[in-house]
C-alpha positions as CSV (number, residue, x, y, z in Angstrom):
1,X,-31.8,11.4,-14.9
2,X,-29.2,10.5,-17.5
3,X,-29.6,7.6,-19.9
4,X,-28.2,5.6,-22.8
5,X,-29.2,2.6,-24.9
6,X,-27.8,-0.9,-24.7
7,X,-28.9,-3.6,-27.1
8,X,-32.1,-1.5,-27.6
9,X,-32.5,-1.2,-23.9
10,X,-32.6,2.2,-22.3
11,X,-30.2,2.5,-19.4
12,X,-30.7,5.2,-16.8
13,X,-28.6,6.5,-13.9
14,X,-31.2,7.1,-11.2
15,X,-29.3,9.1,-8.7
16,X,-29.7,12.7,-9.8
17,X,-27.5,13.9,-6.9
18,X,-24.5,12.2,-8.4
19,X,-23.4,14.5,-11.2
20,X,-19.7,14.3,-11.1
21,X,-17.1,16.7,-9.7
22,X,-17.2,20.5,-10.6
23,X,-13.8,22.1,-11.2
24,X,-14.4,24.8,-8.5
25,X,-11.6,24.2,-6.0
26,X,-13.7,22.0,-3.7
27,X,-12.9,18.6,-5.3
28,X,-12.2,15.6,-3.0
29,X,-8.5,15.0,-2.2
30,X,-8.0,12.3,-4.7
31,X,-9.3,14.2,-7.7
32,X,-7.1,15.7,-10.4
33,X,-9.1,17.5,-13.0
34,X,-6.3,17.3,-15.6
35,X,-6.2,13.5,-15.5
36,X,-9.2,13.3,-17.7
37,X,-8.0,15.8,-20.3
38,X,-5.2,14.0,-22.0
39,X,-6.7,14.4,-25.4
40,X,-3.6,14.3,-27.6
41,X,-3.4,11.6,-30.2
42,X,0.0,10.4,-28.9
43,X,-1.6,9.6,-25.6
44,X,-4.8,8.2,-27.1
45,X,-3.1,5.6,-29.2
46,X,-1.2,4.1,-26.3
47,X,-4.5,2.5,-25.1
48,X,-5.0,0.7,-28.4
49,X,-3.0,-2.5,-27.6
50,X,-4.5,-2.8,-24.2
51,X,-8.0,-2.5,-25.7
52,X,-7.2,-5.3,-28.1
53,X,-5.7,-7.5,-25.4
54,X,-8.9,-7.0,-23.3
55,X,-11.2,-7.8,-26.2
56,X,-9.2,-10.9,-27.2
57,X,-9.1,-12.2,-23.6
58,X,-12.6,-11.6,-22.4
59,X,-14.2,-13.0,-25.5
60,X,-17.5,-13.9,-23.8
61,X,-18.2,-10.3,-22.6
62,X,-20.9,-8.5,-24.4
63,X,-21.3,-5.5,-22.1
64,X,-18.5,-3.5,-20.5
65,X,-18.6,-0.8,-17.9
66,X,-15.5,1.4,-17.6
67,X,-15.2,3.2,-14.3
68,X,-12.9,6.3,-14.2
69,X,-12.6,6.4,-17.9
70,X,-10.8,9.7,-18.2
71,X,-10.8,11.0,-21.8
72,X,-12.4,7.7,-23.0
73,X,-9.5,6.3,-25.0
74,X,-9.7,2.7,-23.9
75,X,-13.5,2.5,-24.5
76,X,-13.0,4.2,-27.9
77,X,-10.4,1.6,-29.0
78,X,-12.6,-1.2,-27.7
79,X,-15.5,0.0,-29.8
80,X,-13.3,0.4,-32.9
81,X,-11.8,-3.1,-32.5
82,X,-15.0,-4.8,-31.6
83,X,-18.0,-2.8,-32.7
84,X,-20.5,-5.3,-31.4
85,X,-19.3,-4.7,-27.9
86,X,-21.4,-2.4,-25.8
87,X,-19.3,-0.1,-23.6
88,X,-20.6,2.2,-21.0
89,X,-18.2,4.7,-19.5
90,X,-18.3,6.7,-16.2
91,X,-16.1,9.5,-14.9
92,X,-16.5,12.4,-12.5
93,X,-14.9,15.0,-14.8
94,X,-17.8,17.3,-16.0
95,X,-15.6,18.8,-18.7
96,X,-14.7,15.6,-20.5
97,X,-17.9,15.0,-22.6
98,X,-17.7,18.5,-24.1
99,X,-14.0,18.3,-25.0
100,X,-12.9,14.7,-25.6
101,X,-13.4,13.4,-29.2
102,X,-13.1,9.8,-27.8
103,X,-16.2,9.9,-25.6
104,X,-19.4,8.4,-26.9
105,X,-21.9,10.7,-25.3
106,X,-24.8,8.3,-25.8
107,X,-23.0,5.8,-23.5
108,X,-21.3,8.0,-21.0
109,X,-22.3,9.1,-17.5
110,X,-20.7,11.9,-15.5
111,X,-20.7,10.5,-12.0
112,X,-18.4,10.0,-9.0
113,X,-17.8,6.3,-8.8
114,X,-17.4,6.4,-5.0
115,X,-20.8,8.0,-4.4
116,X,-24.1,6.2,-5.0
117,X,-25.1,5.5,-8.6
118,X,-27.5,3.0,-10.0
119,X,-27.9,1.9,-13.6
120,X,-31.4,0.5,-14.4
121,X,-33.2,-0.5,-17.5
122,X,-36.6,0.8,-18.7
123,X,-38.3,-1.7,-16.3
124,X,-36.3,-0.3,-13.3
125,X,-34.1,-3.4,-13.1
126,X,-30.5,-3.1,-12.2
127,X,-28.1,-3.4,-15.2
128,X,-25.3,-5.9,-14.6
129,X,-22.2,-6.0,-16.8
130,X,-20.1,-8.9,-18.1
131,X,-16.9,-7.0,-17.6
132,X,-16.0,-4.0,-15.5
133,X,-12.7,-2.3,-16.2
134,X,-11.0,0.4,-14.1
135,X,-7.4,1.7,-14.8
136,X,-5.4,3.9,-12.4
137,X,-8.6,5.0,-10.6
138,X,-8.9,3.1,-7.4
139,X,-6.0,5.0,-5.7
140,X,-7.8,8.3,-6.2
141,X,-10.9,7.2,-4.3
142,X,-12.0,8.6,-1.0
143,X,-14.8,6.2,-0.3
144,X,-13.6,2.7,-1.3
145,X,-16.5,0.9,0.4
146,X,-19.1,2.9,-1.6
147,X,-17.2,2.1,-4.8
148,X,-17.3,-1.6,-4.0
149,X,-21.0,-1.4,-3.1
150,X,-21.7,0.1,-6.5
151,X,-19.4,-2.4,-8.2
152,X,-21.2,-5.4,-6.7
153,X,-24.6,-3.9,-7.6
154,X,-23.7,-3.9,-11.2
155,X,-22.0,-7.4,-11.3
156,X,-23.6,-10.7,-11.9
157,X,-22.2,-14.1,-10.7
158,X,-19.8,-14.4,-13.7
159,X,-18.7,-10.8,-14.1
160,X,-15.0,-10.1,-14.4
161,X,-13.2,-7.0,-13.0
162,X,-9.9,-6.0,-14.7
163,X,-7.8,-3.0,-14.1
164,X,-4.8,-1.4,-12.2
165,X,-4.2,0.6,-9.1
166,X,-1.1,2.7,-8.5
167,X,0.9,1.4,-5.6
168,X,2.8,4.6,-4.6
169,X,1.8,7.3,-2.1
170,X,1.0,10.8,-3.3
171,X,-1.3,13.6,-2.1
172,X,-3.8,12.6,-4.8
173,X,-3.7,8.9,-3.8
174,X,-5.7,8.5,-0.6
175,X,-6.2,4.8,-1.2
176,X,-3.0,2.8,-1.7
177,X,-2.7,-0.9,-1.2
178,X,-0.3,-3.6,-2.1
179,X,-1.2,-6.4,-4.5
180,X,-1.8,-8.8,-1.6
181,X,-4.0,-6.2,0.2
182,X,-6.1,-5.7,-2.9
183,X,-6.5,-9.4,-3.3
184,X,-7.7,-9.8,0.3
185,X,-10.0,-6.8,-0.1
186,X,-11.7,-8.2,-3.2
187,X,-11.9,-11.7,-1.7
188,X,-13.8,-10.2,1.2
189,X,-16.3,-8.6,-1.2
190,X,-17.1,-11.8,-3.1
191,X,-14.5,-11.8,-5.8
192,X,-11.9,-14.4,-6.5
193,X,-8.5,-13.6,-8.1
194,X,-7.7,-14.7,-11.6
195,X,-4.0,-15.6,-12.1
196,X,-3.6,-14.1,-15.5
197,X,-2.0,-11.0,-16.9
198,X,-2.5,-8.7,-19.9
199,X,-0.2,-5.9,-18.8
200,X,3.2,-5.8,-20.5
201,X,5.6,-3.1,-21.7
202,X,3.9,-3.4,-25.1
203,X,0.3,-3.1,-23.8
204,X,0.7,-0.6,-21.0
205,X,-0.9,2.9,-21.7
206,X,1.1,6.1,-21.3
207,X,0.0,7.1,-17.8
208,X,1.4,4.3,-15.7
209,X,4.3,1.9,-15.6
210,X,4.7,-1.7,-14.6
211,X,6.7,-1.1,-11.4
212,X,4.3,1.5,-9.9
213,X,1.0,-0.2,-10.3
214,X,-0.9,-3.4,-9.3
215,X,-2.6,-5.4,-12.0
216,X,-6.0,-6.6,-10.7
217,X,-8.1,-9.3,-12.3
218,X,-11.0,-10.9,-10.4
219,X,-14.1,-12.9,-11.1
220,X,-17.4,-12.5,-9.1
221,X,-18.3,-15.6,-7.1
222,X,-20.8,-14.4,-4.6
223,X,-23.8,-12.5,-6.0
224,X,-24.2,-9.4,-3.8
225,X,-26.0,-7.2,-6.3
226,X,-29.2,-5.5,-5.4
């Protein structure tokens, strides 16, 4: 059982069977091991302006969960810009914590986001986050329904979801939807679209471009958490 501390509260991930994706040739079709290992400073710094835009926009958020965090650049910049913000990261790459200087090991969990996971506090209560971010990750998922089940579990009635999803087909993109399809999907899961944008040529990180991704911003409206 892995754990971290948020606001003096111990957070545990209770599913010991979900321990990420080993790099042994048996990874799910959407997984690319190298995607989490962009550790060069020139890549890392491209997430700074997006981190600042997120922090300045979601000013009421105190706790953030990043799903599919890769090397941890976005979360690292968020913590630097707004130290009082508590950011928990999750990614399936088992190699990242030992290699990336941007990962905060005390607040990082190696898990598949589309398999069951459950963050609880020391009293066994589900931890729900104010903001959940997820960039260029949804298209890699094999089990979108399970991802959304996990997402709803860790969202309260005012949680925001913000991120992107690539809109182009590729052998490592088993889940590709249009912007309209994503909106309909999230609506059906209890989230309403927010008609605002933070993604520009200036704020976009290195690993995606504006024409090949969908920007997704939603607010939870129906409490479906368990």
